N, C-alpha and C positions, 0 to 999 in steps of 0.2 A: 302741213307739218306732220311729221311722224313722231308720235308721243308714246312714252312708256310710263305707266303707273306701277309703282312697286308696292306690293303688299297683297293681303288676302282677306282682309276683314271688312266689316260694314263700312268703315270710314273709306276704304279704298273703292268699294262698290259705289258709294255716293259720289266720290270724286270722279271715277270713271264715267258714271252716268251723266254727270254735269259736263265733263270735258268732251264726251262723245257728241254732245249737241253743238259743239263749237264749229262754226263754218271754217275755222282755220285748220281743222284736223282732217288729214287725208287717210291716216292709218293710226289705230290705237291698239296698244298691246298692254297686257298686265302680267306681271310676274310675282308670285305664281297664280294669283287670281283664285276664283272659286266658281261654283256652278252658276251663281247669279251674275257675276262679272262677265262670264262667258257670253252673256246676251248683249253686252255692251262693247266688248273688246276681244281680241284674240289672246287667249291665255297661253303662257309659255311656262314650262315646268322648271323654273329656276327659283330657288328659295330667296326670300327677301334679304337674307344675310350672306348670300353667296356673292361677295363683292366682285371677284374675278369673273364669275359667270355672267353677272349683269353687265359689267363693262364690256366683255366680249360680245354679248348679244347686241348691245347698243352700237358697237362698231360694225358688226355684220349687217345689221338692219338699218344702218344709217339713221339712227334716232336723232331727231332735232332737239327734243326736250324731254327730260325725265322728271317725274313728280314722285318724290319719295314719301310714302304715307306713314309707316310705323316708326317708332322711336329707336328700335334696336339697330337697324342699318344706319341710321343717322349717327348714333353714338359710335358705331364701328368705323365710320368714315366713308360711307358710300358716296356722299356728295363730293368729298375731296377727290376720291378716285375717279369719279365721272368727269369732274372739271379738269383733272390732270390729263384726261384722255380727250379733252376738247369737246366734251358732251355737256351742254348747259343743263343744269339741274336745279330744281326747286327744293330748298331745304337748307339747314345750317351745316356748317363744317363740324367735324368731330369736336373741335375745341369749343365751339359755341353750343353744341348739343350737351355739353357738361351741365348746362343749366337745368336740364331734365335728368341727365344721367347720374348726377350726384346731388342728393338733397342737401348734403353738407355744404357743397360749393354754392348752391343756390341760397342757402341761409346766410352764409358769410357775405355773399354779394348784397343781400337785402340789408344786412347790418351796415356795410360800407355806403350803400346808396340811400340809406334811411327809408327803405320801403317798409311799410307797416306789415308786420307778421308776428306770429306767436313767438314768445321767448323760448329759447331752445338750448340744449346741451348735446354734445357729440360724445359717443362712447364706442370703445372697442373691447373694453373689459366688462364682462357681464356682472361681476360683483359690484363694480363701481356704478354701473347703470342702475342696478337694483337698489343700492344704497341711496342714490339720488331720488329714485322713484318713491322709496319709503319715506324720505323726508319731505317730498313734494306733496304726495297724496294723489288720490284719484278724484275725478277723471283726469286722464293724461293720455297723450298720443305717442305711440312708438312706431318709427318708420325705418325700414331698411334703407340704406343710403342709395343703393343703385336701382336698376330697373327690375321690377318684379311682376310685370304684367298686371299692375293694378291691385296686387294682392299683398303687398309688403307693408301696408299701413294697418295698424291696430288702434282703434279708438277704445281704450280700456276704461270701463266704468268702475273697476275695482282693482286692487293691487295684484291679486293673483293673476288676472288676465294680463296685466302689464308685465309681470314677471315671466309668464309663459311666452309672451311676444319677444322678450329679450332672449330667452333660451332658444326659441325657434330660429332667430337670426344668428346669434353669436356662438351658440353651442351646437345645436342640431344642424346648422348651416343649411336650413331649408331653402334659402334663397341663393345659395352658392356665393360667388364673389360679390353679388349685389348686397349681401348682408354682412360683409366683413366689418362694417361700421354701421351704427344706428344713430338716428337723431331722435331725441326725446324732447317733446315740446308741450307747451301749455295747450289745454283743451279750450277751443273757442266756441262760443254759442252764437247762434243767429241763423240766417238763411244762407244756403250755399248758392252760388251762381258761377257761370262759366263766361269768361270774357276772352274773345279771340281778336287778334290784330294781325294783319300782314305787316311784315317788317322788312326793310331793305338795307339794314346795317346802320342807318342813321335816322330814318323816319318810320312812323307807324300809321297804318290805316285801320281804324276800328271796324270790326264786322258786327253783324247782328248779335244780340246777346242770346244766351241759352242757359240751360240748367241740366245737371246730371244727377240722377238718383243712384248713389253708389252702393248702398246696402242691398243685399239680395232679397230681403223680405219686405212685405207691406209694413208701413209705419216706420220705415228706416230701422228694421231689425235684421239681425244676422250679420255675417261677415261682409267686409268690403269686397266689391267686385270690380271688373273693368268698366262697369256702368250698365244699369238696367233700363235706361230710357230717360226721356226728359222733353221739355217743351222749349220752343223759341217763339217769341222773345221770352226772356226771364220775366216772370211776373213781379220780381222784386227790384230789378235794376232800373231805376228811373233815369231820364236823361241827365239829371243833375249828378246822380251817382256815377253814370258812365263817364262824365267829365272828370269826376274825382279819381276814378280808376286810371284814366289816361294820364292825368297829371301826377299822381302819387305813386303809381305802380308801373304802368307800361313804359312811359317815356323815360323815367329814371333807370329802368332796367336796360333799355336799349342803349342809353348813354353810358351806363356802367360797363356793359359788355364791350362797347367800343373802346373805353378807357383801358379795359383789361387786355386789349389786343385780340379780342374774340368777337368781332362784329357779327351780329346775329341777322341772318336772312332767312326768310320763310314765314313760319307762323310762331307767334308768341301767344300762348294760351295760359291765362292766369285763372287758376281755381281759387275762388274767393269765398270768404265768410263775411256776410254783411252783418257786422256787429253794431251794438249801440254806439260804439266809438267811431264807426265808419267802416269802409271796406278794408279787410285785411287779407293778405295773401296766405293761402293754404299750400299751394305748390305752383311751380312753373312747369309747363310742358312746351316743347318746341315743335309741335305738330298739331294737326287738328285733333280735337277730342273725338271719342267714339263712345256714345252715340251723337255727340253734338254735330259732327259733320253731316249726319243724315238730315237733321232738321235745318241746318244752315243751307245745305245744297238745295233742299226743297223750296226754301224761301228766296233763294238768290235768283233775281231776274236777269242779271248781267251774265255775259260770257265770262267764266272764271279764268280762262287760259291767259288772256292779256294781263290780268292782274297778277297771276303767278309769275309770268315772265318779267313783269315790271319789278316785282320784289327781288327776283334774282339779279336783274340788271341795275338795281339801285335807283329806280326812277318812279317810285310809288306816288310821288306828288302829282303825277299826270293821270292817276286812276280815280274814277268815280263809280262806285258800285251802287246798284239799285236793288231794292228788296221788296218782295210782296208784302202788302199790309196784313195778309192773312197770317194766322198763327199756325205752328206746326207742332205735332207731338209724335215722338218715337217711343214705341213699346218694344223692348227687347224680349225675344223668346229664347230661353236657354234650355239646355238638355238637363234632364233630371240628374242630380248629383253635383251640378255646378254650384259654387266655384271650386269644390274639392276634387272629385273624380267624376267628371261628366260622362254619361253613358253615350257611346257612339254607335252609329249604324242603324238607328231606328228610321223608319220611313216617314216622310212628311207628305201629306196630301192636302189639297184644297187651296194652294197658294194662288192659283189662277182666279178662283172665285173670290178670294179675299182681296185681290188687287184689281177686280173688275171696275171699281170706282176710280175714275181718272184722277181723283185727288188723293189716292192711296198709292204708295210705292213700297215694295218690300225689298230692303237691302240685305243681301246675304252676307254672312260672316263665316260660319263654320258649316259649309254644305259641300256635298260632292254628288256626282251623278253615277248611278249604276244602271246602265241602260236607260230605260224610261223612268226609273225610280229616282227620287230625290232623297238623299240620306243625310242625317245629322252627322257632322264630322268635327265637332268642337264643343266648347262650353257655351258661349253666346252664339247662337246658330243663325238668327236673322233678326232684323228690326222692322217692325211694321210702322211706317211713317205716314202721317196724314195731315192734310191742310184743312183749315176751317176758318170761318169768318172771325171767330174768337177762340179762346182756349177751350171753352166748354164744347164747342162744335168740333174742333180738331180732336179733342180727347174722345168724344163719342164716336167719331168716324174711325179712329184708330182701333178702339176696342170692338167695334162692330166687325171690322176686318179680322181681328184676332179670333173672334168667336166663330168665324167661318173656316178656320184652319183645323184640319184633322191631324192632330199630333199628340196622342195621349202621353208620350214620353217627354213632352216639353212643358214648360211652365213660364209664367211671367208675373211681374208685380201687377196688381190691379188698381194701384193708386197713383200711377204716373200722371202728372198734371192736375191732380186733385188739390183742393185747398189744403194748406198745411198750417 
């Protein structure tokens, strides 16, 4: 098969790395890719949101199957365009991608499907939003409705922070059209976890569990990011809780989307808060998480490609995935200044030494080559992912590798996978 992976982040590097090992693959491309993905696939300079360019490439290169990684092209309808051109693609239609593209839509769906989630209100008027927040009190959560690269969520521990989040979205228009509406919701307490399932429009196949550390600083301090790392399996999701998540969140969402006339195919990723009252939904995503994809692909023993094809074809019932019993931990290294204004262009050295251990893999996100030099070219620049017999061993191996990297302009959290 001739396969295209769309995207340029750590998630896409992990997917390309896993797909490249499939005996079904004759040729693997990635658009636009990055310096690390170039070691797994042929990178082509077409942006992930260039719908016409990607469809034209697939036609010219006779692509048999496309795997769309990021949320933005999904929301823009890339899968619809590929399928209309008779190019099979993994991922949801634009109509189904609204489950991630609009937090307001997702919240309304949860209400209709009785999916447990935080109580919420929707606002477009900043004065009305602030009046509600004043009456509710802090802590409280303010979310831009649309896609904001993981930066549109503010967990406000005081009223002033909540008011500033309202202004940032509705007055300053910091998130553009993604912030034309906001969702204000109750603050939930507990442990966070990530739950992924492959879905084929009617059924769902749960994947291994994971966890994502969203705040930029140790001890869950600082602003939210796209994700600073995490372990798999989640140390908090027991088999009983996994069953509860499937029964109360994943399967009701799949059924509700079918009733809406928006059958969901691809990935359904539920960001969860494990509260005293049980698992509650924080958000839905319709693609693999990043950095969760890195730890999931490291632990996956099975060939992922037949499972992705089965999700697209509506025959997930025939798929059985196998997972390594080992734990995995991913530590994201980011450029100084992230998540606000990351510094670009600094040189990264020592990755080969860091990845000399066969149980360590470095997945690139924001990197580029300048001759022989590897340069930082984004906020989250790469993720150091390691396997170990347990969480402690995986965490130790990941940080040993991190400490071998020579990149003074980069930083990471030092508490990924530590007891919380």
